[in-house]
C-alpha positions as CSV (number, residue, x, y, z in Angstrom):
1,M,-13.0,17.3,-8.6
2,A,-13.9,16.2,-12.3
3,P,-17.1,14.3,-12.6
4,I,-16.7,10.4,-13.1
5,P,-16.3,9.7,-16.7
6,R,-18.4,7.5,-18.9
7,L,-16.8,4.2,-20.0
8,R,-15.9,3.8,-23.7
9,D,-17.9,1.3,-25.5
10,Y,-16.3,-2.0,-24.3
11,N,-17.3,-5.4,-25.2
12,G,-14.4,-7.2,-23.7
13,P,-14.3,-8.9,-20.4
14,A,-15.4,-7.0,-17.3
15,L,-12.1,-7.7,-15.5
16,L,-10.4,-5.4,-17.9
17,S,-12.8,-2.6,-17.8
18,Y,-11.2,-0.7,-15.0
19,G,-7.8,-0.7,-13.3
20,F,-9.0,-1.5,-10.0
21,R,-10.4,-5.0,-11.1
22,P,-7.4,-7.0,-12.0
23,F,-4.8,-5.3,-10.0
24,F,-6.8,-5.6,-6.7
25,L,-7.9,-9.2,-7.4
26,F,-4.3,-10.5,-8.5
27,G,-2.7,-8.2,-6.2
28,S,-4.5,-9.6,-3.1
29,L,-3.8,-13.2,-4.3
30,Y,-0.3,-12.5,-4.8
31,A,-0.1,-11.0,-1.3
32,G,-1.5,-14.2,0.4
33,A,0.7,-16.5,-1.5
34,A,3.8,-14.5,-1.3
35,I,3.5,-14.8,2.5
36,L,2.5,-18.4,2.5
37,A,5.9,-19.1,0.4
38,W,8.0,-17.0,2.7
39,L,7.2,-18.8,6.0
40,P,8.9,-22.0,4.9
41,V,11.6,-19.9,3.2
42,F,12.1,-18.2,6.5
43,H,12.3,-21.4,8.6
44,G,14.7,-22.9,5.7
45,E,12.2,-25.3,4.4
46,L,12.0,-23.9,1.0
47,E,14.5,-22.4,-1.3
48,L,14.0,-19.8,-3.9
49,A,15.5,-19.5,-7.4
50,S,16.3,-15.6,-6.7
51,V,19.4,-13.8,-6.7
52,F,17.9,-11.9,-3.7
53,A,18.6,-13.0,-0.1
54,P,15.4,-14.5,1.0
55,R,14.6,-11.4,3.6
56,D,15.2,-9.2,0.3
57,W,12.9,-11.2,-1.8
58,H,10.2,-11.0,0.8
59,I,10.3,-7.4,1.5
60,H,11.1,-6.5,-2.5
61,E,7.8,-8.6,-3.6
62,M,5.6,-6.8,-0.7
63,L,6.7,-3.4,-1.6
64,Y,7.2,-4.0,-5.6
65,G,4.8,-6.9,-6.0
66,Y,1.7,-6.3,-4.1
67,L,1.9,-2.8,-3.2
68,A,2.9,-1.6,-6.5
69,A,-0.5,-3.8,-8.1
70,V,-2.7,-2.2,-5.5
71,I,-1.2,1.3,-6.2
72,T,-1.6,1.0,-9.6
73,G,-5.1,-0.1,-9.4
74,F,-5.9,2.8,-7.2
75,L,-4.3,5.3,-9.4
76,L,-5.7,3.8,-12.7
77,T,-9.3,4.3,-11.2
78,A,-8.5,7.7,-9.2
79,V,-6.8,9.5,-12.2
80,P,-9.8,9.4,-14.6
81,N,-11.9,11.1,-11.8
82,W,-9.3,13.8,-11.4
83,T,-8.8,14.4,-15.0
84,G,-12.2,13.9,-16.4
85,R,-10.8,11.3,-18.8
86,M,-11.6,8.1,-19.9
87,P,-9.8,5.2,-17.9
88,L,-7.4,2.7,-19.1
89,Q,-9.3,-0.5,-20.5
90,G,-9.1,-3.6,-22.6
91,R,-5.7,-4.5,-24.3
92,P,-3.3,-1.5,-22.9
93,L,-4.6,-2.7,-19.3
94,L,-3.9,-6.4,-19.8
95,I,-0.6,-5.6,-21.2
96,L,0.2,-3.7,-17.6
97,V,-1.3,-6.8,-15.9
98,L,1.0,-9.2,-18.0
99,V,4.2,-6.9,-17.2
100,W,3.3,-6.9,-13.6
101,A,3.1,-10.7,-13.5
102,T,6.1,-11.2,-15.6
103,G,8.2,-9.1,-13.0
104,R,6.9,-11.3,-10.2
105,F,8.3,-14.6,-12.2
106,A,11.5,-12.5,-13.3
107,V,12.3,-11.5,-9.6
108,T,11.7,-15.0,-8.2
109,L,13.6,-16.9,-11.1
110,S,16.3,-14.3,-11.2
111,S,19.1,-16.8,-10.6
112,W,18.1,-18.7,-13.8
113,I,17.8,-15.5,-16.1
114,G,20.4,-13.0,-14.3
115,W,19.8,-10.2,-12.2
116,G,20.2,-7.6,-15.1
117,P,17.3,-8.9,-17.1
118,A,15.1,-9.5,-13.8
119,A,15.7,-5.9,-13.0
120,I,14.9,-4.6,-16.3
121,I,11.7,-6.8,-16.5
122,D,10.8,-5.7,-13.0
123,N,11.2,-2.2,-13.4
124,A,9.4,-1.9,-16.7
125,F,6.1,-2.3,-15.0
126,L,6.3,1.0,-13.0
127,V,7.9,2.8,-15.6
128,L,4.9,2.1,-17.9
129,V,2.5,2.8,-15.0
130,A,4.4,6.4,-14.5
131,A,4.2,6.8,-18.3
132,A,0.3,6.2,-18.3
133,I,-0.4,8.3,-15.6
134,G,1.8,11.1,-16.4
135,R,0.1,10.8,-20.0
136,E,-3.3,11.4,-18.3
137,I,-2.4,14.1,-16.1
138,V,-0.7,16.1,-18.8
139,K,-3.6,15.4,-21.2
140,G,-6.1,16.3,-18.5
141,R,-4.1,19.5,-17.4
142,N,-4.5,18.3,-13.9
143,W,-1.2,19.9,-12.7
144,R,-2.2,19.7,-9.1
145,N,-1.7,15.9,-9.2
146,L,1.7,16.0,-10.7
147,K,3.0,15.0,-7.0
148,V,1.6,11.7,-7.7
149,L,3.8,11.3,-10.7
150,I,6.7,12.3,-8.6
151,A,5.8,9.7,-6.0
152,L,5.8,7.2,-8.9
153,A,9.2,8.3,-10.2
154,I,10.7,7.7,-6.5
155,L,9.1,4.4,-6.4
156,V,10.9,3.6,-10.1
157,A,14.1,4.9,-8.4
158,G,13.8,2.9,-5.1
159,N,13.2,-0.3,-7.3
160,L,16.1,0.2,-9.2
161,I,18.4,1.1,-6.2
162,F,17.1,-2.2,-4.4
163,H,18.2,-4.3,-7.5
164,V,21.6,-2.8,-8.0
165,E,22.3,-2.9,-4.1
166,A,21.2,-6.2,-3.8
167,H,23.5,-7.3,-6.7
168,V,26.7,-5.3,-5.9
169,F,26.5,-5.8,-2.0
170,G,24.5,-8.9,-1.5
171,G,21.7,-7.1,0.5
172,A,19.6,-4.3,-0.2
173,D,19.6,-2.1,3.2
174,Y,19.4,1.3,1.6
175,G,17.1,0.1,-1.2
176,I,14.6,-1.4,1.8
177,R,14.6,1.7,3.5
178,F,14.2,3.9,0.6
179,G,11.3,1.7,-0.7
180,I,9.3,1.7,2.7
181,A,10.1,5.4,3.0
182,S,8.8,6.1,-0.4
183,V,5.7,4.0,-0.1
184,M,4.9,5.7,3.6
185,M,5.2,9.2,1.8
186,L,2.6,8.0,-0.6
187,I,0.3,6.8,2.0
188,M,0.6,10.0,4.1
189,L,-0.2,11.9,0.8
190,I,-3.0,10.0,-0.3
191,G,-4.3,9.2,3.1
192,G,-4.1,13.0,3.8
193,R,-6.8,13.3,1.2
194,I,-9.1,10.5,1.2
195,V,-9.1,9.8,5.1
196,P,-10.6,13.2,6.1
197,S,-12.6,13.5,2.8
198,F,-14.4,10.1,3.3
199,T,-14.9,11.1,7.0
200,R,-16.3,14.6,6.4
201,N,-18.8,13.1,3.9
202,W,-20.1,10.4,6.3
203,L,-20.2,12.7,9.1
204,A,-22.1,15.7,7.3
205,R,-24.7,13.1,6.3
206,E,-24.9,10.7,9.3
207,N,-23.4,12.1,12.2
208,P,-23.6,16.1,12.1
209,G,-21.1,17.9,14.6
210,R,-17.2,18.1,14.7
211,L,-15.8,17.6,11.3
212,P,-12.4,16.8,10.2
213,A,-9.9,19.8,10.2
214,A,-9.3,21.0,6.8
215,F,-5.9,20.8,5.1
216,G,-3.5,23.7,6.2
217,A,-0.3,24.6,7.6
218,F,-0.4,21.7,10.2
219,D,-0.6,19.4,7.6
220,I,2.2,20.7,5.8
221,A,4.4,21.1,8.9
222,S,3.6,17.4,9.6
223,M,4.4,16.1,6.2
224,T,7.6,18.1,6.2
225,G,8.7,16.6,9.6
226,A,7.7,13.2,8.3
227,G,9.9,13.4,5.2
228,L,12.9,14.9,7.0
229,A,12.6,12.0,9.3
230,L,12.3,9.5,7.0
231,L,15.5,11.0,5.0
232,A,17.5,10.6,8.0
233,W,16.4,7.2,8.7
234,I,17.1,6.1,5.1
235,A,20.8,7.5,5.6
236,F,21.5,6.9,9.3
237,P,18.9,4.5,10.8
238,D,20.8,4.2,14.1
239,R,21.7,7.6,15.1
240,P,20.1,9.2,18.1
241,V,19.3,12.5,16.2
242,T,17.3,10.1,13.8
243,G,15.4,8.6,16.6
244,A,14.4,12.1,18.0
245,A,13.1,13.2,14.4
246,L,11.4,10.1,14.0
247,I,9.6,10.2,17.3
248,A,8.5,13.9,16.9
249,A,7.5,12.9,13.3
250,G,5.3,10.2,14.9
251,L,3.5,12.4,17.6
252,L,2.7,14.9,14.7
253,Q,1.3,12.4,12.6
254,A,-0.9,11.3,15.5
255,V,-2.1,14.9,16.1
256,R,-2.8,14.8,12.8
257,L,-5.1,11.9,12.8
258,A,-6.7,13.0,15.8
259,R,-8.0,16.1,13.8
260,W,-9.6,13.9,11.5
261,A,-12.5,12.8,14.0
262,G,-12.1,9.3,13.5
263,E,-13.7,8.4,16.9
264,R,-16.9,9.7,15.6
265,T,-17.2,7.3,12.5
266,W,-17.4,3.9,14.6
267,R,-20.8,3.4,12.9
268,D,-19.4,2.9,9.5
269,R,-16.6,0.4,9.4
270,L,-15.7,1.4,6.0
271,V,-14.6,4.8,7.3
272,L,-13.1,3.7,10.7
273,I,-10.7,1.3,9.2
274,L,-9.1,3.9,7.3
275,H,-8.3,5.7,10.6
276,V,-7.2,2.3,12.1
277,G,-4.9,1.6,9.3
278,Y,-3.4,5.2,9.4
279,A,-2.8,4.9,13.2
280,F,0.0,2.6,12.3
281,V,1.8,5.5,10.5
282,P,2.6,7.3,13.8
283,L,3.1,4.3,15.7
284,G,5.7,3.0,13.3
285,F,7.4,6.3,13.3
286,V,7.8,6.1,17.3
287,L,8.8,2.4,17.2
288,L,11.6,3.1,14.8
289,G,12.5,6.1,16.8
290,L,12.9,4.0,19.8
291,A,14.9,1.6,17.8
292,A,17.2,4.2,16.5
293,L,17.6,4.9,20.2
294,G,18.5,1.2,21.2
295,V,15.3,0.7,22.9
296,L,13.6,-1.8,20.5
297,P,14.5,-3.7,17.5
298,A,13.8,-2.0,14.3
299,A,11.7,-4.6,12.7
300,A,8.8,-3.7,15.1
301,G,8.7,-0.4,13.7
302,I,9.1,-1.7,10.1
303,H,6.2,-4.3,10.4
304,A,3.8,-1.6,12.0
305,W,4.2,0.2,8.8
306,T,4.5,-2.7,6.3
307,G,2.0,-5.2,8.1
308,G,-0.2,-2.2,9.8
309,A,-0.3,1.0,7.8
310,M,0.3,-0.5,4.3
311,G,-1.4,-3.8,4.8
312,I,-4.7,-2.1,6.4
313,M,-4.9,0.9,4.4
314,T,-4.6,-1.0,1.2
315,L,-7.4,-3.4,2.2
316,A,-9.6,-0.7,3.3
317,V,-9.2,1.3,0.0
318,M,-9.5,-1.9,-2.0
319,S,-12.8,-2.9,-0.3
320,R,-14.4,0.5,-0.4
321,A,-13.3,1.3,-4.0
322,S,-14.4,-2.0,-5.4
323,L,-18.0,-1.3,-3.8
324,G,-18.1,2.0,-4.8
325,H,-17.1,1.7,-8.5
326,T,-19.2,-1.4,-9.2
327,G,-22.5,0.6,-8.1
328,R,-22.8,-1.4,-4.8
329,A,-23.8,-0.1,-1.3
330,L,-20.6,1.5,0.8
331,V,-21.2,-1.0,3.5
332,A,-18.8,-3.4,5.2
333,S,-20.5,-6.6,5.3
334,V,-19.7,-8.8,8.2
335,A,-17.3,-10.9,6.3
336,T,-15.4,-7.8,5.1
337,Q,-15.2,-6.7,8.8
338,G,-13.7,-10.2,9.4
339,L,-11.0,-9.5,6.9
340,Y,-10.1,-6.4,8.8
341,L,-9.9,-8.0,11.9
342,L,-7.6,-10.7,10.6
343,L,-5.3,-8.0,9.3
344,I,-5.3,-6.0,12.4
345,A,-4.5,-9.2,14.2
346,A,-1.7,-10.1,11.9
347,A,-0.2,-6.7,11.9
348,L,0.0,-6.4,16.0
349,A,1.4,-10.2,16.0
350,R,4.2,-9.4,13.7
351,V,4.9,-6.3,15.8
352,C,4.8,-8.2,19.0
353,A,7.0,-11.1,17.3
354,A,9.9,-8.5,16.8
355,I,9.6,-7.0,20.4
356,H,9.3,-10.4,22.2
357,P,11.6,-12.9,20.5
358,D,10.8,-15.8,22.9
359,W,7.4,-15.8,21.2
360,S,8.3,-15.0,17.7
361,G,7.7,-18.5,16.5
362,A,4.1,-18.7,17.3
363,L,3.4,-15.0,16.6
364,L,5.1,-15.3,13.1
365,H,2.7,-18.4,12.1
366,V,-0.2,-16.2,13.5
367,A,0.7,-13.2,11.7
368,G,1.5,-14.9,8.3
369,G,-1.6,-16.9,8.6
370,A,-3.8,-14.1,9.5
371,W,-2.2,-12.1,6.7
372,A,-2.7,-14.8,4.0
373,G,-6.2,-15.2,5.3
374,A,-7.2,-11.6,5.0
375,F,-6.0,-11.3,1.5
376,A,-7.1,-14.6,0.1
377,G,-10.4,-14.1,1.9
378,F,-10.8,-10.6,0.2
379,A,-10.0,-12.1,-3.4
380,L,-12.6,-15.0,-2.5
381,L,-15.3,-12.8,-1.2
382,Y,-14.7,-10.1,-3.8
383,W,-14.0,-12.1,-7.0
384,K,-17.5,-11.9,-8.4
385,V,-17.4,-8.1,-8.0
386,F,-14.1,-7.7,-10.0
387,I,-15.4,-10.4,-12.8
388,G,-19.0,-8.9,-13.2
389,P,-20.7,-6.2,-14.5
390,K,-21.6,-2.8,-12.6
391,V,-24.9,-2.8,-10.7
392,S,-27.5,-0.3,-10.6
393,S,-28.1,-0.1,-7.0
394,G,-25.8,1.3,-4.0
395,R,-24.7,4.8,-3.3
């Protein structure tokens, strides 16, 4: 890995000095606000000015609103480390933030401005992000990370499919599955890099013994199996063969996670939460496999992925990166651990709401409140980290 680059001479606001700062802050605020808006929409108490059906708006804004912001913040911070080049700062970073925010308004108010302009504005953000990341990878000759650019291109395609399908057919079923599958592949790709890496670093220093297995043929096989299962789910979500493929992929991902020695990290909550978040990856595969076989509703598996894997993994990465890249100690405070517990509760409540319809009313409010509390709490707890200077202490 290339050494962390020095920052350019920069005299602007600290918020725009590194990509993770604005996108983690505003992304987490949006994650909480969008769910608080979604609950009254779901119950018919609030009507949005969006051309999307209410369910589609909710899913789209979690995938291409919140998650797109966090993925961007992560990549704008990680890519300079991979390439040894300077990070995006100042005005170019502000432009990206404004384009992202404009996309949120465009999608939510799309019945006023039209679906076409809204789709163009919304897609412009990920296109600009892909262009910025691609430029850095090419300039830095960091060819091994071109796969990240491919993943971003798939996200762009997924967002476009989402908009077109929703406009033509009134709902974005294929677009939803394509978008979720794209993000899950990105989580398995990046998670497969950072979870064992951070685990190995901590264990080697604090708890010598069994270390995570090195990346090898098993990881390639498990990722291949997951990719094929996701393709089958996108095209044929209710076929028995799809169910079998999803369950097999889930079992392979469970074994992959077990090979990373997560049970030995319980003393470091910043590492442990990565394993907890990744555990929802195989859980979602198995639940969706059972749904394809007619045993459970598909919403259980979808929310294991979206509320569990995506939500917990992103909060874990945001908290760790925010501390590390501002010179603070890599230690999860009691308050941060409380945010982790809130989000775990939100994910489990939402999965249970899908499995037990009779309890869904109460469980949906628990899930929504806990989710909003976790992300609003993160923004409140870390806002000084995002707007303040880097400190000299920490490790």
